Structures are given as structure tokens and as C-alpha cells.
MIDOSE-1310 file (N, C-alpha, C; in nm, 2 decimals, decimal comma, always signed):
residues 164
mlld	+2,81/-1,68/-0,95/+2,81/-1,76/-0,83/+2,67/-1,77/-0,77; +2,59/-1,65/-0,77/+2,45/-1,66/-0,72/+2,37/-1,75/-0,81; +2,39/-1,74/-0,94/+2,31/-1,82/-1,03/+2,34/-1,97/-1,00; +2,46/-2,01/-0,97/+2,50/-2,14/-0,94/+2,43/-2,19/-0,81
alni	+2,42/-2,10/-0,71/+2,35/-2,14/-0,59/+2,20/-2,16/-0,61; +2,14/-2,07/-0,69/+2,00/-2,08/-0,72/+1,97/-2,21/-0,80; +2,06/-2,24/-0,89/+2,04/-2,37/-0,97/+2,05/-2,49/-0,87; +2,14/-2,49/-0,78/+2,15/-2,60/-0,69/+2,03/-2,61/-0,60
lvfg	+1,97/-2,50/-0,56/+1,85/-2,49/-0,48/+1,73/-2,55/-0,56; +1,71/-2,49/-0,68/+1,60/-2,53/-0,76/+1,61/-2,68/-0,80; +1,72/-2,72/-0,85/+1,73/-2,86/-0,90/+1,74/-2,96/-0,79; +1,79/-2,91/-0,67/+1,78/-3,00/-0,55/+1,64/-3,03/-0,52
kkne	+1,55/-2,93/-0,51/+1,41/-2,96/-0,49/+1,34/-3,04/-0,60; +1,38/-3,01/-0,72/+1,33/-3,09/-0,83/+1,36/-3,23/-0,82; +1,49/-3,26/-0,78/+1,53/-3,40/-0,76/+1,46/-3,47/-0,64; +1,45/-3,39/-0,53/+1,39/-3,44/-0,41/+1,24/-3,46/-0,41
fnrv	+1,17/-3,36/-0,47/+1,02/-3,36/-0,46/+0,95/-3,36/-0,60; +1,03/-3,36/-0,71/+0,98/-3,35/-0,84/+0,89/-3,23/-0,87; +0,94/-3,12/-0,82/+0,86/-2,99/-0,84/+0,95/-2,87/-0,86; +0,91/-2,78/-0,93/+0,98/-2,65/-0,95/+0,88/-2,54/-0,91
lplg	+0,92/-2,45/-0,82/+0,83/-2,35/-0,76/+0,87/-2,21/-0,80; +0,78/-2,11/-0,78/+0,83/-1,97/-0,78/+0,94/-1,95/-0,68; +1,03/-1,86/-0,72/+1,15/-1,84/-0,64/+1,12/-1,82/-0,49; +1,02/-1,74/-0,45/+0,99/-1,71/-0,31/+0,96/-1,83/-0,23
dyfi	+0,90/-1,93/-0,29/+0,87/-2,06/-0,22/+0,98/-2,14/-0,18; +1,10/-2,11/-0,23/+1,22/-2,18/-0,19/+1,28/-2,12/-0,06; +1,23/-2,00/-0,03/+1,29/-1,93/+0,09/+1,19/-1,91/+0,20; +1,06/-1,92/+0,17/+0,95/-1,90/+0,26/+0,89/-2,03/+0,30
drwe	+0,88/-2,06/+0,43/+0,82/-2,18/+0,47/+0,67/-2,16/+0,48; +0,59/-2,24/+0,40/+0,44/-2,21/+0,39/+0,37/-2,22/+0,52; +0,41/-2,31/+0,61/+0,35/-2,32/+0,74/+0,38/-2,21/+0,84; +0,51/-2,16/+0,83/+0,55/-2,05/+0,91/+0,48/-1,92/+0,86
kakl	+0,46/-1,90/+0,73/+0,39/-1,79/+0,68/+0,25/-1,78/+0,73; +0,18/-1,90/+0,73/+0,04/-1,91/+0,78/+0,04/-1,87/+0,92; +0,14/-1,92/+1,00/+0,14/-1,89/+1,14/+0,16/-1,74/+1,17; +0,25/-1,68/+1,09/+0,27/-1,53/+1,10/+0,15/-1,45/+1,07
lgfg	+0,07/-1,50/+0,98/-0,06/-1,44/+0,94/-0,17/-1,46/+1,04; -0,15/-1,55/+1,14/-0,25/-1,58/+1,24/-0,35/-1,68/+1,20; -0,31/-1,76/+1,09/-0,40/-1,87/+1,04/-0,38/-1,98/+1,14; -0,48/-2,08/+1,14/-0,48/-2,19/+1,23/-0,37/-2,29/+1,21
egts	-0,34/-2,36/+1,32/-0,23/-2,46/+1,32/-0,25/-2,56/+1,21; -0,14/-2,59/+1,15/-0,13/-2,69/+1,04/-0,17/-2,64/+0,90; -0,20/-2,51/+0,89/-0,24/-2,45/+0,77/-0,11/-2,41/+0,69; -0,11/-2,42/+0,56/+0,00/-2,37/+0,48/-0,05/-2,28/+0,37
vydn	+0,03/-2,18/+0,33/-0,01/-2,09/+0,23/+0,11/-2,06/+0,15; +0,10/-2,07/+0,02/+0,22/-2,05/-0,07/+0,26/-1,90/-0,07; +0,38/-1,87/-0,10/+0,43/-1,74/-0,09/+0,37/-1,64/-0,19; +0,32/-1,69/-0,30/+0,27/-1,60/-0,41/+0,12/-1,58/-0,39
vvii	+0,06/-1,62/-0,28/-0,08/-1,60/-0,26/-0,10/-1,45/-0,22; -0,20/-1,38/-0,28/-0,23/-1,24/-0,25/-0,34/-1,24/-0,14; -0,30/-1,17/-0,03/-0,39/-1,17/+0,09/-0,42/-1,02/+0,12; -0,54/-0,98/+0,11/-0,58/-0,84/+0,13/-0,68/-0,83/+0,24
gdvk	-0,66/-0,74/+0,34/-0,76/-0,71/+0,44/-0,77/-0,81/+0,55; -0,89/-0,83/+0,60/-0,91/-0,91/+0,72/-0,95/-1,05/+0,67; -0,85/-1,14/+0,67/-0,87/-1,28/+0,63/-0,84/-1,37/+0,75; -0,94/-1,45/+0,79/-0,92/-1,55/+0,90/-0,93/-1,69/+0,83
vgkn	-0,83/-1,77/+0,87/-0,83/-1,91/+0,82/-0,81/-2,01/+0,93; -0,89/-2,11/+0,93/-0,88/-2,21/+1,04/-0,77/-2,31/+1,03; -0,78/-2,42/+1,10/-0,67/-2,52/+1,11/-0,67/-2,61/+0,99; -0,55/-2,66/+0,96/-0,53/-2,77/+0,87/-0,58/-2,74/+0,73
cwig	-0,56/-2,62/+0,68/-0,60/-2,58/+0,55/-0,48/-2,58/+0,46; -0,51/-2,61/+0,33/-0,40/-2,59/+0,23/-0,45/-2,49/+0,13; -0,37/-2,38/+0,12/-0,40/-2,27/+0,02/-0,29/-2,28/-0,08; -0,34/-2,32/-0,20/-0,25/-2,34/-0,31/-0,19/-2,22/-0,38
pnvi	-0,11/-2,23/-0,48/-0,04/-2,12/-0,55/-0,14/-2,04/-0,63; -0,10/-1,91/-0,64/-0,17/-1,82/-0,73/-0,32/-1,79/-0,69; -0,34/-1,80/-0,56/-0,47/-1,77/-0,50/-0,48/-1,63/-0,46; -0,60/-1,57/-0,47/-0,63/-1,44/-0,42/-0,74/-1,45/-0,30
ldgs	-0,70/-1,40/-0,19/-0,79/-1,40/-0,07/-0,82/-1,25/-0,04; -0,93/-1,20/-0,08/-0,97/-1,07/-0,06/-1,06/-1,05/+0,07; -1,00/-1,00/+0,18/-1,07/-0,98/+0,30/-1,10/-0,84/+0,33; -1,11/-0,76/+0,22/-1,13/-0,61/+0,24/-1,27/-0,59/+0,30
ggle	-1,36/-0,68/+0,28/-1,50/-0,68/+0,34/-1,51/-0,78/+0,45; -1,41/-0,86/+0,48/-1,41/-0,97/+0,57/-1,42/-1,10/+0,50; -1,33/-1,19/+0,54/-1,33/-1,33/+0,48/-1,29/-1,42/+0,59; -1,37/-1,53/+0,60/-1,35/-1,63/+0,70/-1,35/-1,77/+0,62
ignn	-1,25/-1,85/+0,65/-1,23/-1,98/+0,60/-1,22/-2,08/+0,71; -1,30/-2,18/+0,72/-1,30/-2,27/+0,83/-1,19/-2,37/+0,83; -1,20/-2,48/+0,91/-1,10/-2,58/+0,92/-1,10/-2,68/+0,81; -0,99/-2,74/+0,78/-0,98/-2,86/+0,69/-1,03/-2,82/+0,55
csis	-0,99/-2,71/+0,50/-1,03/-2,67/+0,37/-0,91/-2,68/+0,27; -0,94/-2,71/+0,15/-0,84/-2,72/+0,04/-0,88/-2,62/-0,06; -0,80/-2,51/-0,08/-0,82/-2,40/-0,17/-0,72/-2,42/-0,28; -0,77/-2,47/-0,39/-0,68/-2,51/-0,51/-0,62/-2,40/-0,58
agvq	-0,52/-2,43/-0,66/-0,45/-2,33/-0,74/-0,54/-2,24/-0,82; -0,51/-2,11/-0,82/-0,58/-2,01/-0,90/-0,72/-1,97/-0,85; -0,76/-2,01/-0,73/-0,89/-1,97/-0,67/-0,88/-1,82/-0,64; -1,00/-1,75/-0,66/-1,01/-1,61/-0,62/-1,14/-1,60/-0,54
iysh	-1,12/-1,55/-0,41/-1,23/-1,54/-0,32/-1,24/-1,39/-0,28; -1,35/-1,32/-0,32/-1,37/-1,18/-0,30/-1,46/-1,14/-0,19; -1,44/-1,02/-0,13/-1,54/-0,97/-0,04/-1,57/-0,82/-0,07; -1,53/-0,78/-0,19/-1,57/-0,65/-0,24/-1,57/-0,65/-0,39
dsvk	-1,64/-0,55/-0,45/-1,63/-0,53/-0,59/-1,63/-0,38/-0,62; -1,59/-0,34/-0,74/-1,59/-0,20/-0,78/-1,68/-0,17/-0,90; -1,79/-0,25/-0,92/-1,87/-0,24/-1,03/-1,94/-0,10/-1,03; -2,01/-0,07/-0,93/-2,08/+0,06/-0,92/-1,98/+0,18/-0,93
wais	-1,87/+0,16/-0,87/-1,76/+0,27/-0,88/-1,72/+0,29/-1,03; -1,70/+0,18/-1,10/-1,65/+0,19/-1,23/-1,76/+0,25/-1,33; -1,88/+0,20/-1,32/-1,98/+0,24/-1,41/-2,04/+0,38/-1,38; -2,01/+0,43/-1,26/-2,05/+0,57/-1,22/-1,94/+0,67/-1,25
ggke	-1,83/+0,62/-1,30/-1,72/+0,71/-1,33/-1,65/+0,75/-1,20; -1,65/+0,67/-1,10/-1,59/+0,69/-0,97/-1,67/+0,77/-0,87; -1,80/+0,79/-0,90/-1,88/+0,87/-0,81/-1,94/+0,78/-0,70; -1,97/+0,65/-0,73/-2,02/+0,56/-0,63/-1,90/+0,49/-0,56
dyey	-1,93/+0,44/-0,44/-1,82/+0,37/-0,36/-1,81/+0,23/-0,40; -1,70/+0,16/-0,36/-1,69/+0,02/-0,37/-1,79/-0,04/-0,28; -1,83/-0,17/-0,31/-1,93/-0,24/-0,23/-1,85/-0,35/-0,16; -1,89/-0,37/-0,03/-1,82/-0,47/+0,05/-1,93/-0,56/+0,12
aktk	-1,90/-0,69/+0,13/-1,98/-0,79/+0,20/-1,89/-0,90/+0,24; -1,91/-0,95/+0,37/-1,83/-1,06/+0,42/-1,86/-1,19/+0,35; -1,75/-1,26/+0,32/-1,76/-1,39/+0,25/-1,72/-1,50/+0,35; -1,79/-1,61/+0,36/-1,76/-1,71/+0,46/-1,75/-1,85/+0,39
ignn	-1,65/-1,92/+0,42/-1,63/-2,06/+0,37/-1,63/-2,15/+0,50; -1,72/-2,25/+0,50/-1,73/-2,34/+0,61/-1,62/-2,43/+0,63; -1,64/-2,54/+0,71/-1,54/-2,64/+0,74/-1,54/-2,75/+0,64; -1,43/-2,82/+0,62/-1,42/-2,94/+0,53/-1,47/-2,91/+0,39
vyig	-1,42/-2,80/+0,33/-1,46/-2,76/+0,20/-1,35/-2,78/+0,10; -1,38/-2,83/-0,02/-1,28/-2,84/-0,13/-1,33/-2,75/-0,23; -1,23/-2,66/-0,27/-1,26/-2,56/-0,38/-1,16/-2,59/-0,49; -1,22/-2,63/-0,60/-1,13/-2,68/-0,72/-1,06/-2,56/-0,78
pnvi	-0,96/-2,60/-0,87/-0,88/-2,50/-0,94/-0,96/-2,39/-1,01; -0,91/-2,27/-1,00/-0,96/-2,16/-1,08/-1,11/-2,12/-1,05; -1,16/-2,15/-0,93/-1,29/-2,11/-0,89/-1,29/-1,96/-0,85; -1,39/-1,89/-0,89/-1,41/-1,75/-0,84/-1,53/-1,75/-0,75
iqkg	-1,52/-1,69/-0,63/-1,63/-1,68/-0,54/-1,65/-1,53/-0,52; -1,78/-1,49/-0,55/-1,82/-1,35/-0,54/-1,83/-1,30/-0,40; -1,82/-1,17/-0,38/-1,84/-1,11/-0,25/-1,97/-1,15/-0,18; -1,97/-1,17/-0,05/-2,09/-1,19/+0,02/-2,14/-1,33/+0,02
vkvg	-2,08/-1,42/-0,05/-2,13/-1,56/-0,06/-2,09/-1,64/+0,07; -2,19/-1,73/+0,11/-2,17/-1,82/+0,22/-2,16/-1,96/+0,17; -2,06/-2,03/+0,20/-2,04/-2,17/+0,16/-2,05/-2,25/+0,29; -2,14/-2,35/+0,30/-2,16/-2,43/+0,42/-2,04/-2,53/+0,44
dqvi	-2,06/-2,63/+0,53/-1,97/-2,73/+0,56/-1,98/-2,85/+0,47; -1,87/-2,92/+0,45/-1,87/-3,04/+0,37/-1,92/-3,01/+0,23; -1,86/-2,92/+0,16/-1,90/-2,88/+0,03/-1,79/-2,90/-0,07; -1,82/-2,95/-0,19/-1,73/-2,96/-0,30/-1,77/-2,86/-0,41
igan	-1,67/-2,78/-0,45/-1,70/-2,68/-0,56/-1,60/-2,72/-0,67; -1,66/-2,76/-0,79/-1,59/-2,80/-0,90/-1,50/-2,70/-0,97; -1,40/-2,74/-1,04/-1,30/-2,65/-1,11/-1,37/-2,56/-1,20; -1,32/-2,44/-1,21/-1,36/-2,33/-1,30/-1,50/-2,28/-1,28
sfvn	-1,55/-2,30/-1,16/-1,69/-2,25/-1,13/-1,69/-2,11/-1,09; -1,80/-2,04/-1,12/-1,82/-1,90/-1,07/-1,93/-1,91/-0,97; -1,90/-1,88/-0,84/-1,99/-1,90/-0,73/-2,05/-1,76/-0,70; -2,18/-1,74/-0,74/-2,25/-1,61/-0,71/-2,37/-1,63/-0,63
cdip	-2,38/-1,74/-0,55/-2,49/-1,76/-0,46/-2,44/-1,85/-0,35; -2,51/-1,85/-0,24/-2,48/-1,93/-0,12/-2,49/-2,08/-0,16; -2,40/-2,16/-0,09/-2,41/-2,30/-0,12/-2,43/-2,37/+0,02; -2,54/-2,45/+0,03/-2,57/-2,51/+0,16/-2,47/-2,62/+0,20
snsk	-2,46/-2,66/+0,32/-2,38/-2,77/+0,37/-2,41/-2,90/+0,30; -2,31/-2,99/+0,29/-2,33/-3,12/+0,23/-2,37/-3,11/+0,08; -2,32/-3,02/+0,01/-2,36/-3,01/-0,13/-2,23/-3,02/-0,22; -2,26/-3,05/-0,35/-2,17/-3,04/-0,46/-2,22/-2,92/-0,54
aygs	-2,12/-2,85/-0,60/-2,16/-2,73/-0,68/-2,06/-2,72/-0,79; -2,11/-2,69/-0,91/-2,01/-2,66/-1,02/-2,08/-2,59/-1,13; -2,00/-2,53/-1,22/-2,05/-2,46/-1,33/-2,03/-2,31/-1,32; -2,07/-2,24/-1,43/-2,06/-2,10/-1,44/-2,18/-2,04/-1,51
pvki	-2,27/-1,98/-1,44/-2,27/-1,97/-1,29/-2,29/-2,11/-1,22; -2,26/-2,11/-1,10/-2,26/-2,24/-1,02/-2,40/-2,29/-1,01; -2,41/-2,42/-1,02/-2,54/-2,49/-0,99/-2,51/-2,59/-0,88; -2,61/-2,60/-0,79/-2,60/-2,69/-0,67/-2,66/-2,82/-0,70
kgma	-2,58/-2,93/-0,68/-2,62/-3,06/-0,72/-2,63/-3,16/-0,60; -2,70/-3,12/-0,50/-2,73/-3,22/-0,39/-2,61/-3,25/-0,30; -2,62/-3,37/-0,24/-2,53/-3,41/-0,14/-2,39/-3,44/-0,19; -2,29/-3,39/-0,10/-2,15/-3,42/-0,13/-2,11/-3,56/-0,10
């Protein structure tokens, strides 16, 4: 009986919106979840997004599925940002801890994403990076340096390519 109810739910959404989602996304409203997390008005966040620590997100942002938002060192995302599927944004790393055999501490640095930023699928943003306003970051990029406002950036490691 439960399986029948789930099939009706899943295939109802498939027929209505032509999409199939992880199970939690059928029960959790993305906009309500964002509101409960204190994110800005009009922001949505998929249920399977991993959110760690102090994460602040502005208004009218879309945070896609399978995203990691690491705010353990502080993470701010501005208004009108599109964070595509599979993006990972970090504010800490455990490199020194690992290579020291656990003797060194984790390292933390605040990461900041400006307003009106598009981050393509599967982008990784390293701890401490600052991304300006009106920036486009291409898919599969590794962002290990600051990106100034009004720029396009892509590649691994990322290269900045002038005006957006």
C-alpha cells in the first residue's frame, strides 16, 4: 500500500513536471526549507543539499541538488545567485591535519559569493575565496583564487576571462 502511494506521488510529479526527484524532495518544500534556514525571501534549496556551519544566503537564489555549502569557517552568498547541481563551496580544509597525522588543526577562512552570480554545475570553490558581483563561473571549474566583479571564469584551475 505504501509503495502504491509512493508510485502515485512520483509518477504524478513525473506527469505534471516531467521530473523525478530524490524522495525527500517530494515531501519538503524547497522555499519553506530555505525560509527555515534563515535564507532570503524567494530562495529555494533542494532537500539533499548538505549545509554545514554558518551559511548565509540572500534573496531569490536557486540552490540546486547535490550541493555542499560548507560554512564551518563562514559562508555568505548574495542575492539572485544560481548555484547549479553538484557545486561544492568550502570554508575549511583538513590538508595540514591529514599530512601531519592529526597534529595540526583544520584551517578555516570565510568564503563569500557576491550578488547576481551564476555558478555552473560541479564547480568547486576553495576556502577563503571571494567572488564579486555579476560573475559567471563555468561548469567543472576549480576556483582557487578571488574572482573580481563583472568577470567570466572557467577551467581547472580557474582562469579569469574579462567582462561577464
